[in-house]
N, C-alpha and C positions, 0 to 999 in steps of 0.2 A: 916109590920109597918114602918112608916116613921121615919127617924133618927131625932135627936134633931136639927141637922144642917138644915135638910130639913124643919122641922117645923118652924124654925126661918126664913128661906127664904120665906116661904109661908106667915108668919105673916107680914114680911116686905113688900111683894107685896100687901097684902090686905090693909095694912096701906097706901101705896102709892095710891092705887086706891080709897080708901075712902077720902084721902086728895084731890084728883082730883075731885071727885064727889061733895064734899062740898065747893070747892073753887069757888070764883067769878072771874070776868074777869082779874083783876090785878094779883091775885094769880096764875091763870092758865097761864097767860103770862110768869110769872117767872118760872113755872114748865116747860114750853116749851123751854125757854131759856136754862135751865139746861139740858134738854133732848138732845137738838141739840148739845150743847157743849160737852156732855159726850159720845154721841153715833153716831155721824156722821161718816159714812164709815164702820160701824160694819157689820159683817156677820150675817146670821140667827142664827147660834149656839151661837154667842156672845150676841146677843139680848136676846135669850132665857135664857142664863145664867144670864144676867142682871135682867131679870124679872121672874126668877124662873120658867121657862117654861110657863109663862103666858103673853108673849108679845102680843099675839092676843087680850087679854082683853083690853090692853091699846089702840091698834090700833082701836078696835071697838068703844071705847070712843072718840077717835080723829075724826073718820069718822062721828059719830053721832053728835058731836058738829059742825063739818063742815056743815053737812046737815041743822042744825038749824040756823047757823049764817052767812053763806057765803054771803048772800045778804046785810049784814050790815057791812062787812069788820072787824069783831071782831077778832083781832089777826090773820087775814087771812094768811098773809105771813108766820108767824111762824108755823101756823097750817099745811100749805101745805108743808113746809120744813120738818116738823116732820113726816108727812105721807111719804114723799119722802125717808126718812131714811129707812123705812120699805120696800118700793117698790124697792129700789135700792140695798137692802141687798143681797149679794151673797148667793145662795141656798135658797133664800126667796120667792120662787114661791107661796107658800101657802098664804103669806101676800097679794100678788097681786090678787090671786083668791078671797080672803075674801073682799078686797076693791072693786073689780068689782061686786061681787055678792050683795053687799050692795047698789049698785047704784052709785059708786064713779065716773064712767066715765061721766054719765049724769050731775053730779054736776060740774065737771071740765069744761065741754062744756058750761054749763049755765054761768059760771063765765066769759067766754070770751065775752059773749053778754051783760054784765051789764056795761053800760056807766059810772056809778059813781065809779066803782072800779079802783084802781091804775094799771098802766101798769105793774109795777113790780109784782103785784099779778097775773095778767093774764099770764105773762111770766112764773111764777112758775107753774101755771096750765098747760101750754104747756109742760113744762119739765116733769111733771107727766104723761101726755098723751104719751110722747115719751117713757117713761119707760113701759107703758102698750103696746105700739106698738112693742117695742123690744121683747116682750114675744112671738111673733109669729103671724101667719096668723089668728088664731081664734080671737085674741084680736084686730087685725086690723079690722076684720069684725064687731066686736062689736062696735067699734068707728064709722065706716061707717053706721051701722044700726041705730045708735043713732043720725043721721043727723050731724055727726061730720065734714064731708067735708064742708058742708055749713057754719057751725060755724067757722071753721078755715079759710075759704076763706074770710068771712066777716071781721074777725079780721085782717087778713093779709092786706086787702084793707084799713082798717080804723086806724090801729095802728100808733102811732106817734113815736114808739121806733124801731130804726133800728135793735137793738139786738133781740127784740121780733119777728120782721119780719123774721130775719134769722132763729130763732128757729122754726117758723112756716114752713118756706121753707124746713128745714131738716125733719120736721114731715110729711109734705105733700109728700115729696120725698119718705120717708119710707113707707107711706100708699100706694103709687103707685107701690111699688115693692112687689113681692111675695103675691099679693092680687088680683088674676085674677077676682074674682067675682065683685070687686068694683073699679078696676083700671080705667075704663072709667069714673066712677063717679068722681074720683079724677082729671082726665084730664079735664073734663068739669068744675069742680070747679075752676081750675086754669085759664081756659079761661074766666070765669066770673069776674076774678080779673082785667083783662087787661084794661077795660074802666075806672078804678078807678082814683082818683086824686093824688095818691101817686106814684111818680116816682120809689121809691125804691121797692114798692110792685110790680109794673109792671116789674121791672128788675128781681125780685125773681121769679115771675110767669113765665116769658119767659125762664129763665134758667132751671127751673124744667120741663117745657113743652118740651124743646129741649132734655133733658136727658131721658124723658119718651118715646120718639118716637120709640125706638127699642122695648119697652115693649108693647105699645098700638097697634102698627100695623097701621091699616087704620085710617085716621083722619076724624073727622066730618066736614062737610062743614061750620058749624057754626063758625069754627075757622078763616075763611078767613077775614071777616070784622074786628074783633077785632085786629088781627095781623097787618093788613094794617093800622088800626086806630092809633096804638101806634107810627107809623112813624112820626106823627106830634109832638111828644114830643121834647121839646127843650133840653132834657138831652141826651147827646151823649151815655152814658152808656145804656140807654134804647134802643136807635136806634141800637147800636151794638148788643145787645141781640136779638132784633127783626130780624136783618139780619142773625144772626147765626141760629135762628129758621127757617127762610125762606130757608136757605141752607139745613137744615135737612128735610124740607117738600118737597123738589124737587123730592124725591123718591116716593112720594105718589100721589094718584089720584086727590088731590086738586091742583096739580101743574098748570093746565090750568087756573083755576079760579084765582089763585094767580098772575100768569103772566099777565093776562088780567087786574086784579085790579091794579097792579103796573104801567102798561102802562097808564091806565086811570088817575092815580094820576099825571101824567106828564102834563095833560091839565085840570086843575081845572076850573069849571064854572066861567065865568067873574063876575057874580053877587056876588060871595063870596068875591070878592075883596073890597066890600063896606059895609060889615056887621061886627057886633061884635059877639064874641062867646057868648053863652047863659049865661055863668057864669058872664060875664061882665054886661049883661043886668040886671041880678038879683042883682048884687052888683056893682054899678058904681064906688064906691070908691076903689074897689079892683084893685091892680096893676096887670093886666093880659095882655097877648099878644092879639093884635087884631087878628081876625080870618084870615085876609089875610096873616099875618105873619105865623100863624100856617099852613095854606094851603101851603105856600111857603116852610116852613120847611119840610113838608110832601113830597112836590114835589122834593126837593133836596135829601131827604133820599131815595125816590123811585128811582131816577136816580142813586144814589150810589149803591143801592141794585141790580139794573138791571145790572150795569157794573160788579159787583162781580159775580153774578149768571151766566152771559154770559161767563165770562172768565173761570169759572169752568167746563162748559159743553157746547160743540158745539151743542148738541141736544136742550138744553134750549135756546141757542142763536138763533137757527133757529126758534123755536116756538115764540120767542119774535118778530122776524122779521115778522112772519105771522100775528101778532096782531098789526102791524104798530108801532113798537117801534121807528123807525127812525124819523117819523113825531113827535111823542111825545117828543123825545129828542131835536128836533129842536125848539119846542115850549118852552121847559124849558130853552134852551140856550138863547132864545130871551127875557127872563124875566129880564129886566134891573133893576127891583126892588129887586132882590135877587141874589147876586153874587154866593152864594153856589149852587143854582140851576144851574146857568150857568156853574160853574166849573165842578160839578159832571156829568152833562148832556154832556158836551163837551168831557170829558174823556171817558165816555161810548160810545158816538157816534164815537170817534176816533177808538175805538176797533172794532166796527162793520164795519167801513169804511176800516180799515186795513185788516180785516179778510175776508170780503165778497166783491169781486169785483163789483158785481151788486149793492150793497148798495153804494159803492163809486161812481158809475156812477150816481145813482139817487140823491145823496146828492150834488154832483158837479153841476148837472143841477139845483138843487134848490138854491144853494148858489151863483152861478156865478163863473167864473174863478178866479177873484181877491180875493173874500172873501174865496173861497175854498182853495186857496193857503195859505192865512193867517192861516186858520184852520189847514192845513197839517203841516205848519212850526212850529206852537206853539199852540197845542190844549188846553193847560192849561191857556193861557192868551189872545188868539186872540179875544175873546168876549169883552174884555175891550175896544177895539177900535171900537166897533159897535155903530152906531148912531141909534136914535129912528126909523128912516125910514127903515133902514136895518133890525132892530129887528122886525118891523111890517111885513115886507115882508117875513122874515124868519118864523115867527109864522104862517103866512097864506099860506106858501108853502105846497103843497101836495107831499108827497113822497109815491107813491103807488107802492108797490112791490108785484107782484102776488104771491100767496101762493105757486104755483107750482115751481116758481123760487127758493124760499127759500128751498123747499124740495130737488130740484135738486142739490143745492149747497152742 
């Protein structure tokens, strides 16, 4: 038989649940406020004591109300925080299992895709997904099987909240670890983020891709174009992360394609210098960079990346010489419309000239004795004294170095 004290506790629980069942939106909002205030940070035993060993009954009601109302944002933030108290409770694995079995993961992912919901609500949803992920590989797989990677990638690319994007980055990083069945799916989801319009999302995706290299192993060729594409970003933090990723990729089979792509960016097609980017054509009133400026930014970033990659590896430097990097760098140095292209290309070219005698001979022949001497004396500033005629001659000069010579060096 139950004691008087236990019977009283059960009556109290039943009264509380009945109050919840009969309450309307305003009353339920108040109940949630009281619950969050009184129970935040409690462990599973403490919650069971609070609810007379019937905490799961309240969690089931919270989840049911979430399923019915999440599309209408009815107390959504408070509701998610209340569920979070159960999912984060120490020793509360059974709460997590109950939430997942009732379809909680799918609801959380759907919340991310609803445009009319607030960013703070979506961020709370991401936090709950992180709690699910923290439970182990099985739960990571459940999220991935529920098309979670696609939902998270889309939210990362479109979110206007830097804090929410950081939360998604942490979650994607977690999904990519200890999850061999779906780690490639996570990797490809991050690649899909790179062409988006959010610089912060690009930065987050690049960071996570670089971290995942050791886990993923071989890299899909589909990565080449998006990584080279983000080099046109006017945001230095995005360029920095892209170059860090390029360094990590040098140990993989995509290296030749990346090096060829970088060298190709040094000589953008002339027709691009007279067109606007597609976004500007769609929205003429928008203050956007002209495409030639974007192309020049990409040219400068490519020259900078080439210089860094070459200095880190003699083997990479030789491969760059084989794909005619010297000519490409001279074309970039001759770009009088973009000083950054000239500076980075000149610094990179100086390294190749200093390191490889046969490159020095070819470049000296292309520049002429006087201009070459200026270049040797001051590689960071010599191009400022270049006139349009010299620039035209430099851009049209051919620096053909036989592949065999680069290999012999």
